[in-house]
C-alpha positions as protocol buffer text, in pm:
chain_id: "A"
residue {
  index: 1
  type: MET
  ca { x: 212 y: -3118 z: 1594 }
}
residue {
  index: 2
  type: ARG
  ca { x: 237 y: -3001 z: 1234 }
}
residue {
  index: 3
  type: THR
  ca { x: -135 y: -3057 z: 1172 }
}
residue {
  index: 4
  type: LEU
  ca { x: -240 y: -2883 z: 1492 }
}
residue {
  index: 5
  type: ALA
  ca { x: -9 y: -2590 z: 1422 }
}
residue {
  index: 6
  type: GLY
  ca { x: -147 y: -2558 z: 1068 }
}
residue {
  index: 7
  type: ILE
  ca { x: -509 y: -2568 z: 1185 }
}
residue {
  index: 8
  type: THR
  ca { x: -435 y: -2311 z: 1456 }
}
residue {
  index: 9
  type: ALA
  ca { x: -265 y: -2076 z: 1211 }
}
residue {
  index: 10
  type: GLY
  ca { x: -560 y: -2114 z: 972 }
}
residue {
  index: 11
  type: LEU
  ca { x: -812 y: -2035 z: 1246 }
}
residue {
  index: 12
  type: THR
  ca { x: -604 y: -1730 z: 1344 }
}
residue {
  index: 13
  type: PHE
  ca { x: -641 y: -1600 z: 989 }
}
residue {
  index: 14
  type: VAL
  ca { x: -1019 y: -1654 z: 1009 }
}
residue {
  index: 15
  type: VAL
  ca { x: -1042 y: -1474 z: 1345 }
}
residue {
  index: 16
  type: ILE
  ca { x: -847 y: -1177 z: 1203 }
}
residue {
  index: 17
  type: VAL
  ca { x: -1079 y: -1148 z: 904 }
}
residue {
  index: 18
  type: VAL
  ca { x: -1396 y: -1190 z: 1111 }
}
residue {
  index: 19
  type: GLY
  ca { x: -1266 y: -934 z: 1359 }
}
residue {
  index: 20
  type: ALA
  ca { x: -1212 y: -689 z: 1075 }
}
residue {
  index: 21
  type: TYR
  ca { x: -1565 y: -755 z: 948 }
}
residue {
  index: 22
  type: VAL
  ca { x: -1708 y: -695 z: 1296 }
}
residue {
  index: 23
  type: ARG
  ca { x: -1519 y: -366 z: 1333 }
}
residue {
  index: 24
  type: LEU
  ca { x: -1597 y: -243 z: 983 }
}
residue {
  index: 25
  type: SER
  ca { x: -1968 y: -321 z: 1020 }
}
residue {
  index: 26
  type: ASP
  ca { x: -1978 y: -108 z: 1338 }
}
residue {
  index: 27
  type: ALA
  ca { x: -2042 y: -413 z: 1555 }
}
residue {
  index: 28
  type: GLY
  ca { x: -1738 y: -370 z: 1778 }
}
residue {
  index: 29
  type: LEU
  ca { x: -1965 y: -251 z: 2058 }
}
residue {
  index: 30
  type: GLY
  ca { x: -2252 y: -483 z: 1965 }
}
residue {
  index: 31
  type: CYS
  ca { x: -2210 y: -626 z: 2314 }
}
residue {
  index: 32
  type: PRO
  ca { x: -2142 y: -349 z: 2568 }
}
residue {
  index: 33
  type: ASP
  ca { x: -2008 y: -593 z: 2829 }
}
residue {
  index: 34
  type: TRP
  ca { x: -1737 y: -861 z: 2827 }
}
residue {
  index: 35
  type: PRO
  ca { x: -1707 y: -1161 z: 2812 }
}
residue {
  index: 36
  type: LEU
  ca { x: -2086 y: -1196 z: 2817 }
}
residue {
  index: 37
  type: CYS
  ca { x: -2328 y: -1008 z: 2594 }
}
residue {
  index: 38
  type: TYR
  ca { x: -2592 y: -814 z: 2785 }
}
residue {
  index: 39
  type: GLY
  ca { x: -2512 y: -1046 z: 3074 }
}
residue {
  index: 40
  type: LYS
  ca { x: -2575 y: -1363 z: 2870 }
}
residue {
  index: 41
  type: PRO
  ca { x: -2344 y: -1614 z: 2697 }
}
residue {
  index: 42
  type: ILE
  ca { x: -2568 y: -1609 z: 2388 }
}
residue {
  index: 43
  type: PRO
  ca { x: -2767 y: -1304 z: 2270 }
}
residue {
  index: 44
  type: ASP
  ca { x: -3146 y: -1327 z: 2267 }
}
residue {
  index: 45
  type: ALA
  ca { x: -3311 y: -1422 z: 1939 }
}
residue {
  index: 46
  type: GLY
  ca { x: -3439 y: -1068 z: 1888 }
}
residue {
  index: 47
  type: GLU
  ca { x: -3113 y: -900 z: 1983 }
}
residue {
  index: 48
  type: ASP
  ca { x: -2940 y: -653 z: 1753 }
}
residue {
  index: 49
  type: VAL
  ca { x: -2758 y: -836 z: 1473 }
}
residue {
  index: 50
  type: ARG
  ca { x: -2441 y: -654 z: 1578 }
}
residue {
  index: 51
  type: ALA
  ca { x: -2446 y: -845 z: 1907 }
}
residue {
  index: 52
  type: TRP
  ca { x: -2452 y: -1174 z: 1717 }
}
residue {
  index: 53
  type: LYS
  ca { x: -2161 y: -1067 z: 1501 }
}
residue {
  index: 54
  type: GLU
  ca { x: -1957 y: -973 z: 1805 }
}
residue {
  index: 55
  type: MET
  ca { x: -2032 y: -1298 z: 1988 }
}
residue {
  index: 56
  type: VAL
  ca { x: -1943 y: -1511 z: 1683 }
}
residue {
  index: 57
  type: HIS
  ca { x: -1606 y: -1338 z: 1681 }
}
residue {
  index: 58
  type: ARG
  ca { x: -1562 y: -1394 z: 2055 }
}
residue {
  index: 59
  type: TYR
  ca { x: -1642 y: -1765 z: 2032 }
}
residue {
  index: 60
  type: LEU
  ca { x: -1405 y: -1810 z: 1739 }
}
residue {
  index: 61
  type: ALA
  ca { x: -1134 y: -1632 z: 1938 }
}
residue {
  index: 62
  type: GLY
  ca { x: -1212 y: -1851 z: 2239 }
}
residue {
  index: 63
  type: GLY
  ca { x: -1175 y: -2164 z: 2027 }
}
residue {
  index: 64
  type: LEU
  ca { x: -845 y: -2032 z: 1897 }
}
residue {
  index: 65
  type: GLY
  ca { x: -725 y: -1981 z: 2253 }
}
residue {
  index: 66
  type: LEU
  ca { x: -806 y: -2342 z: 2341 }
}
residue {
  index: 67
  type: LEU
  ca { x: -615 y: -2469 z: 2037 }
}
residue {
  index: 68
  type: ILE
  ca { x: -314 y: -2258 z: 2128 }
}
residue {
  index: 69
  type: PHE
  ca { x: -310 y: -2389 z: 2486 }
}
residue {
  index: 70
  type: ALA
  ca { x: -335 y: -2745 z: 2352 }
}
residue {
  index: 71
  type: LEU
  ca { x: -44 y: -2671 z: 2118 }
}
residue {
  index: 72
  type: CYS
  ca { x: 159 y: -2535 z: 2408 }
}
residue {
  index: 73
  type: LEU
  ca { x: 90 y: -2843 z: 2620 }
}
residue {
  index: 74
  type: LEU
  ca { x: 192 y: -3079 z: 2341 }
}
residue {
  index: 75
  type: ALA
  ca { x: 500 y: -2872 z: 2267 }
}
residue {
  index: 76
  type: TRP
  ca { x: 626 y: -2920 z: 2622 }
}
residue {
  index: 77
  type: ARG
  ca { x: 542 y: -3291 z: 2624 }
}
residue {
  index: 78
  type: ARG
  ca { x: 728 y: -3349 z: 2297 }
}
residue {
  index: 79
  type: ARG
  ca { x: 1000 y: -3088 z: 2348 }
}
residue {
  index: 80
  type: ALA
  ca { x: 899 y: -2925 z: 2019 }
}
residue {
  index: 81
  type: SER
  ca { x: 1001 y: -2556 z: 2048 }
}
residue {
  index: 82
  type: PRO
  ca { x: 821 y: -2528 z: 2384 }
}
residue {
  index: 83
  type: TRP
  ca { x: 937 y: -2173 z: 2456 }
}
residue {
  index: 84
  type: LEU
  ca { x: 800 y: -2043 z: 2128 }
}
residue {
  index: 85
  type: ALA
  ca { x: 471 y: -2221 z: 2197 }
}
residue {
  index: 86
  type: THR
  ca { x: 467 y: -2067 z: 2547 }
}
residue {
  index: 87
  type: ALA
  ca { x: 524 y: -1720 z: 2402 }
}
residue {
  index: 88
  type: ILE
  ca { x: 230 y: -1775 z: 2166 }
}
residue {
  index: 89
  type: ALA
  ca { x: 11 y: -1887 z: 2458 }
}
residue {
  index: 90
  type: ALA
  ca { x: 111 y: -1582 z: 2662 }
}
residue {
  index: 91
  type: LEU
  ca { x: 35 y: -1357 z: 2367 }
}
residue {
  index: 92
  type: VAL
  ca { x: -314 y: -1500 z: 2322 }
}
residue {
  index: 93
  type: VAL
  ca { x: -389 y: -1423 z: 2689 }
}
residue {
  index: 94
  type: PHE
  ca { x: -275 y: -1064 z: 2636 }
}
residue {
  index: 95
  type: GLN
  ca { x: -475 y: -1052 z: 2313 }
}
residue {
  index: 96
  type: ALA
  ca { x: -790 y: -1154 z: 2503 }
}
residue {
  index: 97
  type: THR
  ca { x: -721 y: -872 z: 2749 }
}
residue {
  index: 98
  type: LEU
  ca { x: -691 y: -627 z: 2460 }
}
residue {
  index: 99
  type: GLY
  ca { x: -1022 y: -759 z: 2327 }
}
residue {
  index: 100
  type: LYS
  ca { x: -1184 y: -681 z: 2661 }
}
residue {
  index: 101
  type: TRP
  ca { x: -1030 y: -333 z: 2673 }
}
residue {
  index: 102
  type: THR
  ca { x: -1149 y: -266 z: 2318 }
}
residue {
  index: 103
  type: VAL
  ca { x: -1505 y: -295 z: 2450 }
}
residue {
  index: 104
  type: THR
  ca { x: -1466 y: -143 z: 2796 }
}
residue {
  index: 105
  type: MET
  ca { x: -1262 y: 153 z: 2666 }
}
residue {
  index: 106
  type: LEU
  ca { x: -1514 y: 220 z: 2388 }
}
residue {
  index: 107
  type: LEU
  ca { x: -1297 y: 152 z: 2084 }
}
residue {
  index: 108
  type: LYS
  ca { x: -1005 y: 367 z: 2194 }
}
residue {
  index: 109
  type: PRO
  ca { x: -787 y: 384 z: 1880 }
}
residue {
  index: 110
  type: ALA
  ca { x: -462 y: 280 z: 2050 }
}
residue {
  index: 111
  type: ILE
  ca { x: -629 y: -31 z: 2196 }
}
residue {
  index: 112
  type: VAL
  ca { x: -796 y: -120 z: 1866 }
}
residue {
  index: 113
  type: VAL
  ca { x: -464 y: -100 z: 1680 }
}
residue {
  index: 114
  type: ALA
  ca { x: -284 y: -295 z: 1953 }
}
residue {
  index: 115
  type: HIS
  ca { x: -552 y: -565 z: 1923 }
}
residue {
  index: 116
  type: LEU
  ca { x: -497 y: -580 z: 1548 }
}
residue {
  index: 117
  type: ALA
  ca { x: -119 y: -595 z: 1595 }
}
residue {
  index: 118
  type: GLY
  ca { x: -160 y: -876 z: 1846 }
}
residue {
  index: 119
  type: GLY
  ca { x: -368 y: -1080 z: 1604 }
}
residue {
  index: 120
  type: MET
  ca { x: -120 y: -1033 z: 1321 }
}
residue {
  index: 121
  type: THR
  ca { x: 170 y: -1123 z: 1551 }
}
residue {
  index: 122
  type: LEU
  ca { x: -10 y: -1439 z: 1657 }
}
residue {
  index: 123
  type: LEU
  ca { x: -53 y: -1532 z: 1292 }
}
residue {
  index: 124
  type: ALA
  ca { x: 315 y: -1468 z: 1218 }
}
residue {
  index: 125
  type: LEU
  ca { x: 436 y: -1674 z: 1515 }
}
residue {
  index: 126
  type: LEU
  ca { x: 203 y: -1963 z: 1438 }
}
residue {
  index: 127
  type: VAL
  ca { x: 312 y: -1972 z: 1074 }
}
residue {
  index: 128
  type: TRP
  ca { x: 675 y: -1975 z: 1193 }
}
residue {
  index: 129
  type: TYR
  ca { x: 598 y: -2257 z: 1440 }
}
residue {
  index: 130
  type: PHE
  ca { x: 425 y: -2456 z: 1166 }
}
residue {
  index: 131
  type: LEU
  ca { x: 723 y: -2416 z: 934 }
}
residue {
  index: 132
  type: GLU
  ca { x: 954 y: -2550 z: 1204 }
}
residue {
  index: 133
  type: ARG
  ca { x: 757 y: -2875 z: 1188 }
}
residue {
  index: 134
  type: THR
  ca { x: 796 y: -2916 z: 809 }
}
residue {
  index: 135
  type: SER
  ca { x: 1076 y: -3064 z: 604 }
}
residue {
  index: 136
  type: PHE
  ca { x: 1030 y: -2839 z: 301 }
}
residue {
  index: 137
  type: HIS
  ca { x: 1329 y: -2617 z: 234 }
}
residue {
  index: 138
  type: PHE
  ca { x: 1473 y: -2387 z: -29 }
}
residue {
  index: 139
  type: PRO
  ca { x: 1804 y: -2199 z: -10 }
}
residue {
  index: 140
  type: ALA
  ca { x: 1720 y: -1836 z: 62 }
}
residue {
  index: 141
  type: ARG
  ca { x: 2006 y: -1704 z: 274 }
}
residue {
  index: 142
  type: ALA
  ca { x: 2089 y: -1444 z: 8 }
}
residue {
  index: 143
  type: LEU
  ca { x: 1741 y: -1299 z: 54 }
}
residue {
  index: 144
  type: ARG
  ca { x: 1782 y: -1203 z: 418 }
}
residue {
  index: 145
  type: LEU
  ca { x: 1801 y: -826 z: 371 }
}
residue {
  index: 146
  type: PRO
  ca { x: 1516 y: -786 z: 118 }
}
residue {
  index: 147
  type: ALA
  ca { x: 1300 y: -1036 z: 308 }
}
residue {
  index: 148
  type: ALA
  ca { x: 1347 y: -858 z: 640 }
}
residue {
  index: 149
  type: ALA
  ca { x: 1294 y: -515 z: 484 }
}
residue {
  index: 150
  type: ALA
  ca { x: 972 y: -625 z: 314 }
}
residue {
  index: 151
  type: LEU
  ca { x: 837 y: -784 z: 633 }
}
residue {
  index: 152
  type: SER
  ca { x: 918 y: -471 z: 834 }
}
residue {
  index: 153
  type: ALA
  ca { x: 750 y: -247 z: 577 }
}
residue {
  index: 154
  type: VAL
  ca { x: 434 y: -459 z: 567 }
}
residue {
  index: 155
  type: GLY
  ca { x: 422 y: -473 z: 947 }
}
residue {
  index: 156
  type: LEU
  ca { x: 437 y: -94 z: 973 }
}
residue {
  index: 157
  type: GLN
  ca { x: 180 y: -53 z: 696 }
}
residue {
  index: 158
  type: ILE
  ca { x: -57 y: -285 z: 883 }
}
residue {
  index: 159
  type: LEU
  ca { x: -26 y: -59 z: 1188 }
}
residue {
  index: 160
  type: LEU
  ca { x: -94 y: 247 z: 971 }
}
residue {
  index: 161
  type: GLY
  ca { x: -391 y: 74 z: 813 }
}
residue {
  index: 162
  type: GLY
  ca { x: -523 y: -18 z: 1156 }
}
residue {
  index: 163
  type: TRP
  ca { x: -487 y: 346 z: 1263 }
}
residue {
  index: 164
  type: VAL
  ca { x: -686 y: 450 z: 956 }
}
residue {
  index: 165
  type: SER
  ca { x: -962 y: 204 z: 1040 }
}
residue {
  index: 166
  type: ALA
  ca { x: -964 y: 277 z: 1415 }
}
residue {
  index: 167
  type: ASN
  ca { x: -1008 y: 649 z: 1344 }
}
residue {
  index: 168
  type: TYR
  ca { x: -1260 y: 600 z: 1062 }
}
residue {
  index: 169
  type: ALA
  ca { x: -1030 y: 787 z: 824 }
}
residue {
  index: 170
  type: ALA
  ca { x: -1056 y: 552 z: 525 }
}
residue {
  index: 171
  type: LEU
  ca { x: -1246 y: 808 z: 315 }
}
residue {
  index: 172
  type: ALA
  ca { x: -1077 y: 1123 z: 444 }
}
residue {
  index: 173
  type: CYS
  ca { x: -926 y: 1146 z: 95 }
}
residue {
  index: 174
  type: PRO
  ca { x: -1218 y: 1053 z: -133 }
}
residue {
  index: 175
  type: ASP
  ca { x: -1031 y: 1098 z: -462 }
}
residue {
  index: 176
  type: LEU
  ca { x: -748 y: 916 z: -640 }
}
residue {
  index: 177
  type: PRO
  ca { x: -457 y: 943 z: -695 }
}
residue {
  index: 178
  type: LEU
  ca { x: -458 y: 1284 z: -525 }
}
residue {
  index: 179
  type: CYS
  ca { x: -605 y: 1372 z: -187 }
}
residue {
  index: 180
  type: LEU
  ca { x: -870 y: 1644 z: -194 }
}
residue {
  index: 181
  type: GLY
  ca { x: -733 y: 1739 z: -533 }
}
residue {
  index: 182
  type: GLN
  ca { x: -381 y: 1799 z: -404 }
}
residue {
  index: 183
  type: ALA
  ca { x: -61 y: 1599 z: -381 }
}
residue {
  index: 184
  type: VAL
  ca { x: 1 y: 1739 z: -34 }
}
residue {
  index: 185
  type: PRO
  ca { x: -326 y: 1864 z: 118 }
}
residue {
  index: 186
  type: PRO
  ca { x: -352 y: 2058 z: 448 }
}
residue {
  index: 187
  type: MET
  ca { x: -282 y: 1809 z: 730 }
}
residue {
  index: 188
  type: ASP
  ca { x: -266 y: 1802 z: 1108 }
}
residue {
  index: 189
  type: PHE
  ca { x: -5 y: 1541 z: 1203 }
}
residue {
  index: 190
  type: ARG
  ca { x: 15 y: 1641 z: 1569 }
}
residue {
  index: 191
  type: ASN
  ca { x: -341 y: 1537 z: 1643 }
}
residue {
  index: 192
  type: ALA
  ca { x: -347 y: 1263 z: 1381 }
}
residue {
  index: 193
  type: PHE
  ca { x: -83 y: 1055 z: 1555 }
}
residue {
  index: 194
  type: HIS
  ca { x: -149 y: 1147 z: 1914 }
}
residue {
  index: 195
  type: VAL
  ca { x: -179 y: 792 z: 2048 }
}
residue {
  index: 196
  type: LEU
  ca { x: -332 y: 833 z: 2394 }
}
residue {
  index: 197
  type: ARG
  ca { x: -666 y: 989 z: 2308 }
}
residue {
  index: 198
  type: GLU
  ca { x: -1030 y: 893 z: 2280 }
}
residue {
  index: 199
  type: LEU
  ca { x: -1200 y: 802 z: 1955 }
}
residue {
  index: 200
  type: GLY
  ca { x: -1280 y: 1113 z: 1752 }
}
residue {
  index: 201
  type: ARG
  ca { x: -1108 y: 1342 z: 2001 }
}
residue {
  index: 202
  type: THR
  ca { x: -778 y: 1524 z: 2026 }
}
residue {
  index: 203
  type: GLY
  ca { x: -546 y: 1477 z: 2322 }
}
residue {
  index: 204
  type: GLU
  ca { x: -715 y: 1781 z: 2481 }
}
residue {
  index: 205
  type: GLY
  ca { x: -1062 y: 1629 z: 2439 }
}
residue {
  index: 206
  type: GLU
  ca { x: -1177 y: 1846 z: 2150 }
}
residue {
  index: 207
  type: LEU
  ca { x: -1329 y: 1705 z: 1831 }
}
residue {
  index: 208
  type: LEU
  ca { x: -1064 y: 1561 z: 1600 }
}
residue {
  index: 209
  type: PRO
  ca { x: -1028 y: 1799 z: 1302 }
}
residue {
  index: 210
  type: GLN
  ca { x: -1073 y: 1681 z: 947 }
}
residue {
  index: 211
  type: ASP
  ca { x: -712 y: 1774 z: 868 }
}
residue {
  index: 212
  type: ALA
  ca { x: -600 y: 1510 z: 1118 }
}
residue {
  index: 213
  type: LEU
  ca { x: -805 y: 1241 z: 943 }
}
residue {
  index: 214
  type: VAL
  ca { x: -655 y: 1352 z: 612 }
}
residue {
  index: 215
  type: ALA
  ca { x: -305 y: 1318 z: 759 }
}
residue {
  index: 216
  type: ILE
  ca { x: -381 y: 962 z: 872 }
}
residue {
  index: 217
  type: GLN
  ca { x: -514 y: 853 z: 533 }
}
residue {
  index: 218
  type: TRP
  ca { x: -244 y: 1034 z: 336 }
}
residue {
  index: 219
  type: SER
  ca { x: 32 y: 871 z: 546 }
}
residue {
  index: 220
  type: HIS
  ca { x: -115 y: 526 z: 479 }
}
residue {
  index: 221
  type: ARG
  ca { x: -125 y: 598 z: 107 }
}
residue {
  index: 222
  type: MET
  ca { x: 230 y: 729 z: 89 }
}
residue {
  index: 223
  type: PHE
  ca { x: 374 y: 440 z: 285 }
}
residue {
  index: 224
  type: ALA
  ca { x: 192 y: 201 z: 52 }
}
residue {
  index: 225
  type: LEU
  ca { x: 443 y: 311 z: -212 }
}
residue {
  index: 226
  type: VAL
  ca { x: 726 y: 208 z: 21 }
}
residue {
  index: 227
  type: VAL
  ca { x: 561 y: -131 z: 66 }
}
residue {
  index: 228
  type: VAL
  ca { x: 527 y: -175 z: -310 }
}
residue {
  index: 229
  type: ALA
  ca { x: 896 y: -100 z: -353 }
}
residue {
  index: 230
  type: ALA
  ca { x: 1011 y: -324 z: -66 }
}
residue {
  index: 231
  type: VAL
  ca { x: 792 y: -625 z: -145 }
}
residue {
  index: 232
  type: GLY
  ca { x: 843 y: -584 z: -518 }
}
residue {
  index: 233
  type: PHE
  ca { x: 1220 y: -588 z: -469 }
}
residue {
  index: 234
  type: ALA
  ca { x: 1197 y: -895 z: -244 }
}
residue {
  index: 235
  type: ALA
  ca { x: 982 y: -1073 z: -503 }
}
residue {
  index: 236
  type: SER
  ca { x: 1225 y: -990 z: -784 }
}
residue {
  index: 237
  type: ARG
  ca { x: 1518 y: -1121 z: -581 }
}
residue {
  index: 238
  type: THR
  ca { x: 1322 y: -1435 z: -492 }
}
residue {
  index: 239
  type: TRP
  ca { x: 1252 y: -1511 z: -860 }
}
residue {
  index: 240
  type: ASN
  ca { x: 1597 y: -1664 z: -907 }
}
residue {
  index: 241
  type: VAL
  ca { x: 1556 y: -1881 z: -598 }
}
residue {
  index: 242
  type: ASP
  ca { x: 1193 y: -1997 z: -602 }
}
residue {
  index: 243
  type: ARG
  ca { x: 962 y: -1873 z: -876 }
}
residue {
  index: 244
  type: GLY
  ca { x: 652 y: -2000 z: -700 }
}
residue {
  index: 245
  type: MET
  ca { x: 723 y: -1793 z: -389 }
}
residue {
  index: 246
  type: ALA
  ca { x: 814 y: -1491 z: -601 }
}
residue {
  index: 247
  type: ALA
  ca { x: 488 y: -1517 z: -795 }
}
residue {
  index: 248
  type: LEU
  ca { x: 291 y: -1553 z: -470 }
}
residue {
  index: 249
  type: LEU
  ca { x: 448 y: -1239 z: -324 }
}
residue {
  index: 250
  type: ALA
  ca { x: 392 y: -1039 z: -643 }
}
residue {
  index: 251
  type: GLY
  ca { x: 33 y: -1161 z: -674 }
}
residue {
  index: 252
  type: LEU
  ca { x: -56 y: -1079 z: -314 }
}
residue {
  index: 253
  type: LEU
  ca { x: 106 y: -737 z: -345 }
}
residue {
  index: 254
  type: LEU
  ca { x: -88 y: -656 z: -662 }
}
residue {
  index: 255
  type: LEU
  ca { x: -412 y: -782 z: -505 }
}
residue {
  index: 256
  type: GLN
  ca { x: -363 y: -581 z: -188 }
}
residue {
  index: 257
  type: PHE
  ca { x: -277 y: -262 z: -375 }
}
residue {
  index: 258
  type: SER
  ca { x: -579 y: -309 z: -601 }
}
residue {
  index: 259
  type: LEU
  ca { x: -809 y: -364 z: -302 }
}
residue {
  index: 260
  type: GLY
  ca { x: -682 y: -44 z: -142 }
}
residue {
  index: 261
  type: VAL
  ca { x: -755 y: 155 z: -457 }
}
residue {
  index: 262
  type: ALA
  ca { x: -1095 y: -11 z: -502 }
}
residue {
  index: 263
  type: ASN
  ca { x: -1199 y: 69 z: -145 }
}
residue {
  index: 264
  type: VAL
  ca { x: -1155 y: 441 z: -208 }
}
residue {
  index: 265
  type: ALA
  ca { x: -1295 y: 436 z: -563 }
}
residue {
  index: 266
  type: LEU
  ca { x: -1607 y: 241 z: -457 }
}
residue {
  index: 267
  type: ASN
  ca { x: -1665 y: 429 z: -130 }
}
residue {
  index: 268
  type: LEU
  ca { x: -1549 y: 156 z: 109 }
}
residue {
  index: 269
  type: PRO
  ca { x: -1789 y: -137 z: 52 }
}
residue {
  index: 270
  type: LEU
  ca { x: -1784 y: -373 z: 351 }
}
residue {
  index: 271
  type: ALA
  ca { x: -1678 y: -682 z: 155 }
}
residue {
  index: 272
  type: LEU
  ca { x: -1381 y: -506 z: -5 }
}
residue {
  index: 273
  type: ALA
  ca { x: -1275 y: -346 z: 323 }
}
residue {
  index: 274
  type: ALA
  ca { x: -1271 y: -687 z: 495 }
}
residue {
  index: 275
  type: ALA
  ca { x: -1087 y: -837 z: 198 }
}
residue {
  index: 276
  type: HIS
  ca { x: -823 y: -563 z: 229 }
}
residue {
  index: 277
  type: ASN
  ca { x: -763 y: -675 z: 586 }
}
residue {
  index: 278
  type: ALA
  ca { x: -745 y: -1038 z: 475 }
}
residue {
  index: 279
  type: GLY
  ca { x: -498 y: -944 z: 202 }
}
residue {
  index: 280
  type: ALA
  ca { x: -273 y: -778 z: 459 }
}
residue {
  index: 281
  type: ALA
  ca { x: -276 y: -1092 z: 674 }
}
residue {
  index: 282
  type: ALA
  ca { x: -202 y: -1315 z: 373 }
}
residue {
  index: 283
  type: LEU
  ca { x: 86 y: -1094 z: 257 }
}
residue {
  index: 284
  type: LEU
  ca { x: 227 y: -1090 z: 611 }
}
residue {
  index: 285
  type: ALA
  ca { x: 209 y: -1470 z: 630 }
}
residue {
  index: 286
  type: ALA
  ca { x: 382 y: -1509 z: 292 }
}
residue {
  index: 287
  type: LEU
  ca { x: 665 y: -1281 z: 404 }
}
residue {
  index: 288
  type: VAL
  ca { x: 701 y: -1476 z: 729 }
}
residue {
  index: 289
  type: VAL
  ca { x: 752 y: -1787 z: 515 }
}
residue {
  index: 290
  type: LEU
  ca { x: 1018 y: -1610 z: 309 }
}
residue {
  index: 291
  type: ASN
  ca { x: 1195 y: -1485 z: 621 }
}
residue {
  index: 292
  type: PHE
  ca { x: 1181 y: -1826 z: 784 }
}
residue {
  index: 293
  type: PHE
  ca { x: 1376 y: -1984 z: 500 }
}
residue {
  index: 294
  type: ALA
  ca { x: 1605 y: -1683 z: 464 }
}
residue {
  index: 295
  type: PHE
  ca { x: 1709 y: -1693 z: 829 }
}
residue {
  index: 296
  type: ARG
  ca { x: 1678 y: -2067 z: 891 }
}
residue {
  index: 297
  type: ASP
  ca { x: 1995 y: -2252 z: 982 }
}
residue {
  index: 298
  type: ASP
  ca { x: 2059 y: -2481 z: 686 }
}
residue {
  index: 299
  type: SER
  ca { x: 2191 y: -2745 z: 921 }
}
residue {
  index: 300
  type: SER
  ca { x: 1866 y: -2757 z: 1121 }
}
residue {
  index: 301
  type: THR
  ca { x: 1627 y: -3046 z: 1078 }
}
residue {
  index: 302
  type: SER
  ca { x: 1253 y: -3069 z: 1106 }
}
residue {
  index: 303
  type: ARG
  ca { x: 1119 y: -3194 z: 1436 }
}
């Protein structure tokens, strides 16, 4: 169970990163239909490379779904947290539905962000399930508040980052550390965070103004400072409990912040943009580990 859960969590991380690469390379609509691609299970040899990228992601996601169903079946047979495994299996079905809607609704921002959130939630739940199968433990009850605050901040920042990506607003502020040369540039928050709208359009169907894209990017930048404070505080508090975990949190935070800065400074190169997504997933997973031990019942035993 532990091995299968670990492999499944690892594949989830891979699917998240590949999905980000597909989206960032404008291959999200490489196949206009679902689940096939131009009516075929495998694109033709001469098909657009974007179709191949999209189908690789779909097959990886399909393999992940099979592993999760196998994990759920074994969980019930061995009475190993079967309800958590069932919730994970239900979530992967919903996640597949979101993947379909991402294509059929032509990259509608709300669906794209929901798909990202579903993938990150799957990763978090699978890491938690894996940890329940291990015997490793360190006393972290005193870290409950900073651990929960840091996890909440990172979760919200992931949603903001997904909203930036889904609206193609990553370079709406092309300069650093200011935005368009100002600390607080002109922004349109009403249209920026109108959820139920089409890509590149306002809720009324008009073209999304540049000020709305600026508001999206600026909000992501400002909340990054909150994340730095929350995760930094959690890492400092963890230092007296487990220096390895504290160093991991601090290292991932520094890496993720540096990748965010580099993406703007270097005009959003594809490799760095995908790495930024991977860094978010890794930081989320590390904070799930911290929260697991902070909220774990010390009297519980590994199963």
